[in-house]
All heavy atoms as TSV, in Angstrom:
chain	resi	resn	atom	element	x	y	z
A	1	MET	N	N	0.808	-1.189	0.000
A	1	MET	CA	C	0.000	0.000	0.000
A	1	MET	C	C	0.860	1.266	0.000
A	1	MET	O	O	0.331	2.351	0.026
A	1	MET	CB	C	-0.922	0.004	1.201
A	1	MET	CG	C	-1.934	-1.115	1.210
A	1	MET	SD	S	-3.251	-0.919	0.008
A	1	MET	CE	C	-4.023	0.554	0.582
A	2	GLY	N	N	2.182	1.131	0.019
A	2	GLY	CA	C	3.065	2.302	0.039
A	2	GLY	C	C	3.313	2.838	-1.355
A	2	GLY	O	O	2.933	2.252	-2.366
A	3	ALA	N	N	3.971	3.964	-1.408
A	3	ALA	CA	C	4.323	4.584	-2.691
A	3	ALA	C	C	5.384	3.748	-3.396
A	3	ALA	O	O	6.265	3.177	-2.760
A	3	ALA	CB	C	4.843	5.990	-2.463
A	4	GLU	N	N	5.300	3.680	-4.712
A	4	GLU	CA	C	6.295	2.958	-5.501
A	4	GLU	C	C	7.214	3.913	-6.244
A	4	GLU	O	O	8.307	3.529	-6.637
A	4	GLU	CB	C	5.602	2.026	-6.483
A	4	GLU	CG	C	4.849	0.909	-5.787
A	4	GLU	CD	C	4.187	-0.042	-6.750
A	4	GLU	OE1	O	4.615	-0.106	-7.917
A	4	GLU	OE2	O	3.245	-0.714	-6.337
A	5	VAL	N	N	6.766	5.171	-6.423
A	5	VAL	CA	C	7.557	6.175	-7.138
A	5	VAL	C	C	7.393	7.514	-6.429
A	5	VAL	O	O	6.291	7.891	-6.049
A	5	VAL	CB	C	7.080	6.335	-8.601
A	5	VAL	CG1	C	7.861	7.427	-9.302
A	5	VAL	CG2	C	7.192	5.031	-9.366
A	6	PHE	N	N	8.512	8.207	-6.255
A	6	PHE	CA	C	8.494	9.572	-5.735
A	6	PHE	C	C	8.943	10.504	-6.849
A	6	PHE	O	O	9.944	10.236	-7.515
A	6	PHE	CB	C	9.459	9.733	-4.555
A	6	PHE	CG	C	8.988	9.057	-3.305
A	6	PHE	CD1	C	9.379	7.772	-3.010
A	6	PHE	CD2	C	8.160	9.717	-2.427
A	6	PHE	CE1	C	8.951	7.145	-1.858
A	6	PHE	CE2	C	7.727	9.105	-1.270
A	6	PHE	CZ	C	8.120	7.815	-0.985
A	7	LEU	N	N	8.246	11.597	-7.037
A	7	LEU	CA	C	8.647	12.630	-7.983
A	7	LEU	C	C	9.086	13.837	-7.166
A	7	LEU	O	O	8.328	14.356	-6.358
A	7	LEU	CB	C	7.486	13.006	-8.907
A	7	LEU	CG	C	7.768	14.103	-9.919
A	7	LEU	CD1	C	8.922	13.732	-10.825
A	7	LEU	CD2	C	6.516	14.392	-10.728
A	8	VAL	N	N	10.330	14.252	-7.377
A	8	VAL	CA	C	10.920	15.331	-6.586
A	8	VAL	C	C	11.341	16.464	-7.515
A	8	VAL	O	O	12.057	16.236	-8.487
A	8	VAL	CB	C	12.158	14.820	-5.810
A	8	VAL	CG1	C	12.806	15.944	-5.024
A	8	VAL	CG2	C	11.775	13.662	-4.905
A	9	GLY	N	N	10.900	17.673	-7.216
A	9	GLY	CA	C	11.350	18.851	-7.939
A	9	GLY	C	C	12.582	19.423	-7.243
A	9	GLY	O	O	12.661	19.409	-6.022
A	10	SER	N	N	13.548	19.893	-8.025
A	10	SER	CA	C	14.798	20.351	-7.434
A	10	SER	C	C	15.345	21.555	-8.177
A	10	SER	O	O	15.109	21.724	-9.369
A	10	SER	CB	C	15.817	19.208	-7.477
A	10	SER	OG	O	17.078	19.632	-7.049
A	11	ALA	N	N	16.113	22.367	-7.465
A	11	ALA	CA	C	16.791	23.515	-8.074
A	11	ALA	C	C	18.148	23.713	-7.398
A	11	ALA	O	O	18.547	24.819	-7.086
A	11	ALA	CB	C	15.932	24.764	-7.960
A	12	TRP	N	N	18.866	22.623	-7.144
A	12	TRP	CA	C	20.173	22.708	-6.499
A	12	TRP	C	C	21.178	23.353	-7.439
A	12	TRP	O	O	21.222	23.039	-8.626
A	12	TRP	CB	C	20.657	21.311	-6.150
A	12	TRP	CG	C	20.026	20.714	-4.937
A	12	TRP	CD1	C	18.689	20.592	-4.693
A	12	TRP	CD2	C	20.692	20.156	-3.831
A	12	TRP	NE1	N	18.493	19.978	-3.495
A	12	TRP	CE2	C	19.707	19.692	-2.948
A	12	TRP	CE3	C	22.018	19.975	-3.504
A	12	TRP	CZ2	C	20.022	19.080	-1.748
A	12	TRP	CZ3	C	22.322	19.360	-2.316
A	12	TRP	CH2	C	21.326	18.927	-1.443
A	13	PRO	N	N	22.049	24.214	-6.934
A	13	PRO	CA	C	23.085	24.834	-7.769
A	13	PRO	C	C	24.068	23.788	-8.306
A	13	PRO	O	O	24.264	22.734	-7.703
A	13	PRO	CB	C	23.805	25.784	-6.812
A	13	PRO	CG	C	22.906	25.948	-5.646
A	13	PRO	CD	C	22.066	24.714	-5.571
A	14	GLY	N	N	24.688	24.100	-9.420
A	14	GLY	CA	C	25.587	23.173	-10.106
A	14	GLY	C	C	26.737	22.649	-9.283
A	14	GLY	O	O	27.173	21.517	-9.463
A	15	GLU	N	N	27.254	23.433	-8.347
A	15	GLU	CA	C	28.409	22.971	-7.567
A	15	GLU	C	C	28.055	21.840	-6.601
A	15	GLU	O	O	28.936	21.237	-5.995
A	15	GLU	CB	C	29.077	24.124	-6.812
A	15	GLU	CG	C	28.203	24.843	-5.831
A	15	GLU	CD	C	27.508	26.061	-6.421
A	15	GLU	OE1	O	27.435	26.200	-7.658
A	15	GLU	OE2	O	27.025	26.881	-5.637
A	16	TYR	N	N	26.780	21.519	-6.449
A	16	TYR	CA	C	26.353	20.442	-5.561
A	16	TYR	C	C	25.921	19.184	-6.316
A	16	TYR	O	O	25.189	18.363	-5.782
A	16	TYR	CB	C	25.208	20.911	-4.670
A	16	TYR	CG	C	25.606	22.006	-3.733
A	16	TYR	CD1	C	25.175	23.303	-3.937
A	16	TYR	CD2	C	26.430	21.746	-2.651
A	16	TYR	CE1	C	25.552	24.318	-3.076
A	16	TYR	CE2	C	26.818	22.753	-1.785
A	16	TYR	CZ	C	26.371	24.045	-2.003
A	16	TYR	OH	O	26.751	25.037	-1.153
A	17	GLN	N	N	26.399	19.008	-7.527
A	17	GLN	CA	C	25.971	17.887	-8.373
A	17	GLN	C	C	26.229	16.535	-7.704
A	17	GLN	O	O	25.357	15.670	-7.699
A	17	GLN	CB	C	26.659	17.937	-9.723
A	17	GLN	CG	C	26.186	16.852	-10.666
A	17	GLN	CD	C	26.710	17.051	-12.073
A	17	GLN	OE1	O	27.323	18.057	-12.387
A	17	GLN	NE2	N	26.470	16.101	-12.918
A	18	GLU	N	N	27.410	16.326	-7.136
A	18	GLU	CA	C	27.722	15.041	-6.494
A	18	GLU	C	C	26.845	14.803	-5.272
A	18	GLU	O	O	26.348	13.698	-5.065
A	18	GLU	CB	C	29.200	14.988	-6.104
A	18	GLU	CG	C	30.131	14.881	-7.291
A	18	GLU	CD	C	29.902	13.620	-8.100
A	18	GLU	OE1	O	29.722	12.535	-7.512
A	18	GLU	OE2	O	29.878	13.725	-9.342
A	19	LEU	N	N	26.649	15.812	-4.465
A	19	LEU	CA	C	25.807	15.682	-3.276
A	19	LEU	C	C	24.363	15.386	-3.662
A	19	LEU	O	O	23.705	14.542	-3.041
A	19	LEU	CB	C	25.877	16.947	-2.422
A	19	LEU	CG	C	25.049	16.948	-1.142
A	19	LEU	CD1	C	25.443	15.799	-0.227
A	19	LEU	CD2	C	25.196	18.274	-0.428
A	20	LEU	N	N	23.872	16.039	-4.689
A	20	LEU	CA	C	22.514	15.801	-5.160
A	20	LEU	C	C	22.318	14.336	-5.547
A	20	LEU	O	O	21.337	13.706	-5.174
A	20	LEU	CB	C	22.207	16.708	-6.356
A	20	LEU	CG	C	20.838	16.544	-7.005
A	20	LEU	CD1	C	19.740	16.949	-6.034
A	20	LEU	CD2	C	20.762	17.362	-8.267
A	21	ALA	N	N	23.279	13.768	-6.279
A	21	ALA	CA	C	23.191	12.366	-6.700
A	21	ALA	C	C	23.228	11.426	-5.490
A	21	ALA	O	O	22.455	10.464	-5.422
A	21	ALA	CB	C	24.316	12.039	-7.673
A	22	VAL	N	N	24.107	11.696	-4.535
A	22	VAL	CA	C	24.210	10.849	-3.339
A	22	VAL	C	C	22.900	10.887	-2.549
A	22	VAL	O	O	22.380	9.838	-2.142
A	22	VAL	CB	C	25.386	11.308	-2.447
A	22	VAL	CG1	C	25.326	10.658	-1.073
A	22	VAL	CG2	C	26.702	10.996	-3.125
A	23	LEU	N	N	22.354	12.069	-2.345
A	23	LEU	CA	C	21.114	12.189	-1.571
A	23	LEU	C	C	19.924	11.559	-2.294
A	23	LEU	O	O	19.063	10.942	-1.658
A	23	LEU	CB	C	20.835	13.652	-1.257
A	23	LEU	CG	C	21.829	14.301	-0.290
A	23	LEU	CD1	C	21.522	15.790	-0.134
A	23	LEU	CD2	C	21.831	13.600	1.046
A	24	ALA	N	N	19.861	11.696	-3.613
A	24	ALA	CA	C	18.770	11.068	-4.374
A	24	ALA	C	C	18.851	9.546	-4.277
A	24	ALA	O	O	17.832	8.869	-4.080
A	24	ALA	CB	C	18.831	11.513	-5.835
A	25	ARG	N	N	20.058	9.000	-4.395
A	25	ARG	CA	C	20.231	7.548	-4.296
A	25	ARG	C	C	19.883	7.055	-2.892
A	25	ARG	O	O	19.234	6.015	-2.730
A	25	ARG	CB	C	21.651	7.173	-4.677
A	25	ARG	CG	C	21.940	7.477	-6.144
A	25	ARG	CD	C	23.369	7.238	-6.505
A	25	ARG	NE	N	23.595	5.809	-6.486
A	25	ARG	CZ	C	24.791	5.258	-6.523
A	25	ARG	NH1	N	25.859	6.017	-6.575
A	25	ARG	NH2	N	24.918	3.958	-6.528
A	26	ALA	N	N	20.280	7.809	-1.878
A	26	ALA	CA	C	19.968	7.420	-0.506
A	26	ALA	C	C	18.469	7.462	-0.234
A	26	ALA	O	O	17.922	6.573	0.421
A	26	ALA	CB	C	20.699	8.335	0.465
A	27	ARG	N	N	17.794	8.494	-0.745
A	27	ARG	CA	C	16.349	8.622	-0.527
A	27	ARG	C	C	15.592	7.465	-1.178
A	27	ARG	O	O	14.655	6.909	-0.612
A	27	ARG	CB	C	15.869	9.955	-1.065
A	27	ARG	CG	C	14.394	10.260	-0.885
A	27	ARG	CD	C	13.951	10.294	0.566
A	27	ARG	NE	N	14.805	11.090	1.396
A	27	ARG	CZ	C	14.535	12.317	1.817
A	27	ARG	NH1	N	13.421	12.900	1.501
A	27	ARG	NH2	N	15.389	12.947	2.596
A	28	ALA	N	N	15.994	7.083	-2.386
A	28	ALA	CA	C	15.344	5.964	-3.069
A	28	ALA	C	C	15.555	4.663	-2.289
A	28	ALA	O	O	14.613	3.895	-2.073
A	28	ALA	CB	C	15.889	5.827	-4.490
A	29	ALA	N	N	16.793	4.418	-1.851
A	29	ALA	CA	C	17.092	3.194	-1.110
A	29	ALA	C	C	16.377	3.169	0.241
A	29	ALA	O	O	15.859	2.129	0.656
A	29	ALA	CB	C	18.602	3.065	-0.922
A	30	LYS	N	N	16.336	4.302	0.914
A	30	LYS	CA	C	15.683	4.379	2.226
A	30	LYS	C	C	14.198	4.041	2.132
A	30	LYS	O	O	13.642	3.374	2.999
A	30	LYS	CB	C	15.850	5.782	2.793
A	30	LYS	CG	C	15.136	6.013	4.088
A	30	LYS	CD	C	15.309	7.442	4.544
A	30	LYS	CE	C	14.474	7.734	5.768
A	30	LYS	NZ	N	14.596	9.130	6.169
A	31	ASN	N	N	13.559	4.505	1.069
A	31	ASN	CA	C	12.116	4.295	0.896
A	31	ASN	C	C	11.777	3.063	0.062
A	31	ASN	O	O	10.604	2.752	-0.121
A	31	ASN	CB	C	11.496	5.536	0.256
A	31	ASN	CG	C	11.472	6.686	1.215
A	31	ASN	OD1	O	10.740	6.668	2.195
A	31	ASN	ND2	N	12.296	7.700	0.959
A	32	LEU	N	N	12.790	2.376	-0.462
A	32	LEU	CA	C	12.590	1.212	-1.323
A	32	LEU	C	C	11.579	1.514	-2.428
A	32	LEU	O	O	10.634	0.764	-2.676
A	32	LEU	CB	C	12.151	-0.004	-0.512
A	32	LEU	CG	C	13.187	-0.517	0.488
A	32	LEU	CD1	C	12.591	-1.623	1.333
A	32	LEU	CD2	C	14.454	-0.980	-0.209
A	33	ALA	N	N	11.783	2.660	-3.080
A	33	ALA	CA	C	10.888	3.112	-4.148
A	33	ALA	C	C	11.718	3.822	-5.212
A	33	ALA	O	O	12.827	4.289	-4.951
A	33	ALA	CB	C	9.840	4.070	-3.599
A	34	TYR	N	N	11.177	3.885	-6.416
A	34	TYR	CA	C	11.839	4.647	-7.479
A	34	TYR	C	C	11.761	6.127	-7.145
A	34	TYR	O	O	10.792	6.581	-6.541
A	34	TYR	CB	C	11.154	4.392	-8.823
A	34	TYR	CG	C	11.423	3.012	-9.353
A	34	TYR	CD1	C	10.554	1.972	-9.078
A	34	TYR	CD2	C	12.550	2.756	-10.116
A	34	TYR	CE1	C	10.799	0.695	-9.554
A	34	TYR	CE2	C	12.805	1.481	-10.593
A	34	TYR	CZ	C	11.920	0.460	-10.304
A	34	TYR	OH	O	12.166	-0.802	-10.763
A	35	LEU	N	N	12.796	6.863	-7.529
A	35	LEU	CA	C	12.819	8.294	-7.313
A	35	LEU	C	C	13.116	8.972	-8.646
A	35	LEU	O	O	14.108	8.643	-9.306
A	35	LEU	CB	C	13.890	8.686	-6.287
A	35	LEU	CG	C	13.875	10.166	-5.939
A	35	LEU	CD1	C	13.925	10.343	-4.432
A	35	LEU	CD2	C	15.012	10.887	-6.585
A	36	LEU	N	N	12.236	9.843	-9.068
A	36	LEU	CA	C	12.439	10.634	-10.278
A	36	LEU	C	C	12.665	12.067	-9.829
A	36	LEU	O	O	11.779	12.677	-9.234
A	36	LEU	CB	C	11.212	10.545	-11.191
A	36	LEU	CG	C	10.815	9.137	-11.599
A	36	LEU	CD1	C	9.528	9.177	-12.407
A	36	LEU	CD2	C	11.926	8.457	-12.370
A	37	LEU	N	N	13.849	12.579	-10.066
A	37	LEU	CA	C	14.218	13.908	-9.625
A	37	LEU	C	C	14.294	14.824	-10.847
A	37	LEU	O	O	15.105	14.595	-11.743
A	37	LEU	CB	C	15.567	13.873	-8.909
A	37	LEU	CG	C	15.983	15.189	-8.285
A	37	LEU	CD1	C	16.605	14.930	-6.921
A	37	LEU	CD2	C	16.938	15.936	-9.166
A	38	ALA	N	N	13.417	15.805	-10.902
A	38	ALA	CA	C	13.389	16.773	-12.003
A	38	ALA	C	C	14.092	18.036	-11.544
A	38	ALA	O	O	13.588	18.756	-10.684
A	38	ALA	CB	C	11.949	17.070	-12.406
A	39	ASN	N	N	15.270	18.291	-12.085
A	39	ASN	CA	C	16.049	19.454	-11.696
A	39	ASN	C	C	15.857	20.570	-12.704
A	39	ASN	O	O	15.725	20.314	-13.905
A	39	ASN	CB	C	17.525	19.076	-11.603
A	39	ASN	CG	C	18.293	19.993	-10.690
A	39	ASN	OD1	O	17.784	20.424	-9.664
A	39	ASN	ND2	N	19.511	20.296	-11.052
A	40	ARG	N	N	15.860	21.805	-12.237
A	40	ARG	CA	C	15.747	22.956	-13.151
A	40	ARG	C	C	16.917	22.962	-14.120
A	40	ARG	O	O	18.071	22.774	-13.729
A	40	ARG	CB	C	15.748	24.255	-12.363
A	40	ARG	CG	C	14.396	24.575	-11.792
A	40	ARG	CD	C	14.371	25.873	-11.082
A	40	ARG	NE	N	15.051	26.928	-11.838
A	40	ARG	CZ	C	14.969	28.205	-11.530
A	40	ARG	NH1	N	14.270	28.576	-10.499
A	40	ARG	NH2	N	15.595	29.106	-12.238
A	41	ALA	N	N	16.633	23.197	-15.380
A	41	ALA	CA	C	17.654	23.154	-16.427
A	41	ALA	C	C	18.719	24.219	-16.248
A	41	ALA	O	O	19.882	24.004	-16.604
A	41	ALA	CB	C	16.997	23.293	-17.799
A	42	ASP	N	N	18.386	25.367	-15.674
A	42	ASP	CA	C	19.357	26.456	-15.561
A	42	ASP	C	C	20.310	26.308	-14.370
A	42	ASP	O	O	21.156	27.160	-14.142
A	42	ASP	CB	C	18.645	27.801	-15.489
A	42	ASP	CG	C	17.770	27.957	-14.255
A	42	ASP	OD1	O	17.509	26.960	-13.563
A	42	ASP	OD2	O	17.333	29.094	-13.996
A	43	THR	N	N	20.237	25.202	-13.623
A	43	THR	CA	C	21.121	25.011	-12.473
A	43	THR	C	C	22.424	24.314	-12.844
A	43	THR	O	O	23.372	24.343	-12.072
A	43	THR	CB	C	20.432	24.172	-11.386
A	43	THR	OG1	O	20.180	22.865	-11.901
A	43	THR	CG2	C	19.161	24.825	-10.891
A	44	GLY	N	N	22.446	23.648	-13.986
A	44	GLY	CA	C	23.632	22.889	-14.375
A	44	GLY	C	C	23.631	21.466	-13.858
A	44	GLY	O	O	24.528	20.690	-14.169
A	45	ASN	N	N	22.646	21.089	-13.058
A	45	ASN	CA	C	22.541	19.724	-12.551
A	45	ASN	C	C	21.587	18.914	-13.412
A	45	ASN	O	O	20.611	19.441	-13.935
A	45	ASN	CB	C	22.037	19.714	-11.108
A	45	ASN	CG	C	23.126	19.981	-10.109
A	45	ASN	OD1	O	24.268	19.612	-10.324
A	45	ASN	ND2	N	22.791	20.642	-9.023
A	46	PRO	N	N	21.830	17.605	-13.527
A	46	PRO	CA	C	20.945	16.761	-14.326
A	46	PRO	C	C	19.685	16.355	-13.560
A	46	PRO	O	O	19.636	16.435	-12.333
A	46	PRO	CB	C	21.806	15.532	-14.601
A	46	PRO	CG	C	22.687	15.437	-13.403
A	46	PRO	CD	C	22.972	16.870	-13.011
A	47	SER	N	N	18.679	15.925	-14.292
A	47	SER	CA	C	17.536	15.246	-13.701
A	47	SER	C	C	17.926	13.778	-13.600
A	47	SER	O	O	18.699	13.278	-14.412
A	47	SER	CB	C	16.299	15.424	-14.578
A	47	SER	OG	O	15.914	16.787	-14.581
A	48	LEU	N	N	17.407	13.080	-12.585
A	48	LEU	CA	C	17.848	11.714	-12.307
A	48	LEU	C	C	16.672	10.760	-12.163
A	48	LEU	O	O	15.598	11.155	-11.719
A	48	LEU	CB	C	18.642	11.674	-10.994
A	48	LEU	CG	C	19.834	12.603	-10.850
A	48	LEU	CD1	C	20.360	12.559	-9.418
A	48	LEU	CD2	C	20.914	12.236	-11.834
A	49	ALA	N	N	16.913	9.507	-12.503
A	49	ALA	CA	C	15.999	8.410	-12.199
A	49	ALA	C	C	16.812	7.393	-11.406
A	49	ALA	O	O	17.890	6.970	-11.841
A	49	ALA	CB	C	15.452	7.783	-13.473
A	50	VAL	N	N	16.299	7.021	-10.222
A	50	VAL	CA	C	17.027	6.134	-9.319
A	50	VAL	C	C	16.142	4.944	-8.956
A	50	VAL	O	O	14.948	5.101	-8.698
A	50	VAL	CB	C	17.452	6.888	-8.033
A	50	VAL	CG1	C	18.271	6.000	-7.133
A	50	VAL	CG2	C	18.220	8.154	-8.386
A	51	ALA	N	N	16.736	3.752	-8.938
A	51	ALA	CA	C	16.020	2.520	-8.589
A	51	ALA	C	C	15.892	2.380	-7.078
A	51	ALA	O	O	16.641	3.015	-6.322
A	51	ALA	CB	C	16.770	1.314	-9.154
A	52	PRO	N	N	14.977	1.531	-6.615
A	52	PRO	CA	C	14.789	1.332	-5.179
A	52	PRO	C	C	16.031	0.825	-4.439
A	52	PRO	O	O	16.149	1.000	-3.239
A	52	PRO	CB	C	13.668	0.289	-5.104
A	52	PRO	CG	C	12.927	0.449	-6.376
A	52	PRO	CD	C	13.958	0.829	-7.401
A	53	ASP	N	N	16.976	0.231	-5.155
A	53	ASP	CA	C	18.211	-0.243	-4.514
A	53	ASP	C	C	19.325	0.814	-4.562
A	53	ASP	O	O	20.456	0.553	-4.187
A	53	ASP	CB	C	18.691	-1.542	-5.132
A	53	ASP	CG	C	19.041	-1.426	-6.604
A	53	ASP	OD1	O	18.958	-0.306	-7.170
A	53	ASP	OD2	O	19.405	-2.453	-7.199
A	54	GLY	N	N	18.995	2.031	-5.042
A	54	GLY	CA	C	19.955	3.114	-5.075
A	54	GLY	C	C	20.746	3.241	-6.367
A	54	GLY	O	O	21.553	4.148	-6.517
A	55	ARG	N	N	20.528	2.312	-7.310
A	55	ARG	CA	C	21.235	2.396	-8.597
A	55	ARG	C	C	20.715	3.564	-9.425
A	55	ARG	O	O	19.506	3.792	-9.505
A	55	ARG	CB	C	21.016	1.123	-9.427
A	55	ARG	CG	C	21.818	-0.055	-8.987
A	55	ARG	CD	C	21.543	-1.278	-9.848
A	55	ARG	NE	N	20.119	-1.640	-9.797
A	55	ARG	CZ	C	19.312	-1.693	-10.850
A	55	ARG	NH1	N	19.755	-1.452	-12.048
A	55	ARG	NH2	N	18.045	-2.019	-10.698
A	56	LEU	N	N	21.632	4.287	-10.031
A	56	LEU	CA	C	21.269	5.368	-10.934
A	56	LEU	C	C	20.844	4.761	-12.262
A	56	LEU	O	O	21.630	4.079	-12.915
A	56	LEU	CB	C	22.466	6.317	-11.131
A	56	LEU	CG	C	22.210	7.560	-11.938
A	56	LEU	CD1	C	21.177	8.450	-11.258
A	56	LEU	CD2	C	23.510	8.312	-12.142
A	57	LEU	N	N	19.586	4.974	-12.663
A	57	LEU	CA	C	19.060	4.408	-13.896
A	57	LEU	C	C	19.234	5.349	-15.079
A	57	LEU	O	O	19.449	4.888	-16.208
A	57	LEU	CB	C	17.580	4.076	-13.739
A	57	LEU	CG	C	17.242	3.051	-12.662
A	57	LEU	CD1	C	15.729	2.918	-12.523
A	57	LEU	CD2	C	17.884	1.706	-12.980
A	58	ALA	N	N	19.123	6.647	-14.852
A	58	ALA	CA	C	19.245	7.608	-15.937
A	58	ALA	C	C	19.617	8.968	-15.376
A	58	ALA	O	O	19.284	9.306	-14.244
A	58	ALA	CB	C	17.931	7.710	-16.712
A	59	SER	N	N	20.321	9.712	-16.204
A	59	SER	CA	C	20.723	11.078	-15.857
A	59	SER	C	C	20.668	11.896	-17.141
A	59	SER	O	O	21.234	11.487	-18.149
A	59	SER	CB	C	22.139	11.049	-15.283
A	59	SER	OG	O	22.584	12.366	-15.056
A	60	ARG	N	N	19.986	13.025	-17.097
A	60	ARG	CA	C	19.846	13.846	-18.308
A	60	ARG	C	C	19.967	15.308	-17.946
A	60	ARG	O	O	19.320	15.793	-17.041
A	60	ARG	CB	C	18.512	13.578	-18.959
A	60	ARG	CG	C	18.293	14.504	-20.155
A	60	ARG	CD	C	17.190	14.059	-20.976
A	60	ARG	NE	N	17.667	12.967	-21.800
A	60	ARG	CZ	C	17.084	12.590	-22.900
A	60	ARG	NH1	N	16.006	13.182	-23.289
A	60	ARG	NH2	N	17.551	11.604	-23.596
A	61	GLN	N	N	20.831	16.016	-18.688
A	61	GLN	CA	C	21.001	17.461	-18.509
A	61	GLN	C	C	19.822	18.181	-19.076
A	61	GLN	O	O	19.245	17.938	-20.022
A	61	GLN	CB	C	22.244	17.961	-19.216
A	61	GLN	CG	C	23.520	17.773	-18.469
A	61	GLN	CD	C	23.635	18.482	-17.156
A	61	GLN	OE1	O	23.170	17.978	-16.175
A	61	GLN	NE2	N	24.247	19.612	-17.128
């Protein structure tokens, strides 16, 4: 009965790209759900798709 996918809007600045990826992977693994992170295009960070086990499935600028 729990959520299977989380959609997260983000606007993290470009210098935090590595931290953003680590936190997205941790959030997906913690909740055992897919995480789709839509980042603002003007930040320099990619949007991400993460599997419930924390694997990065896709990254797009």
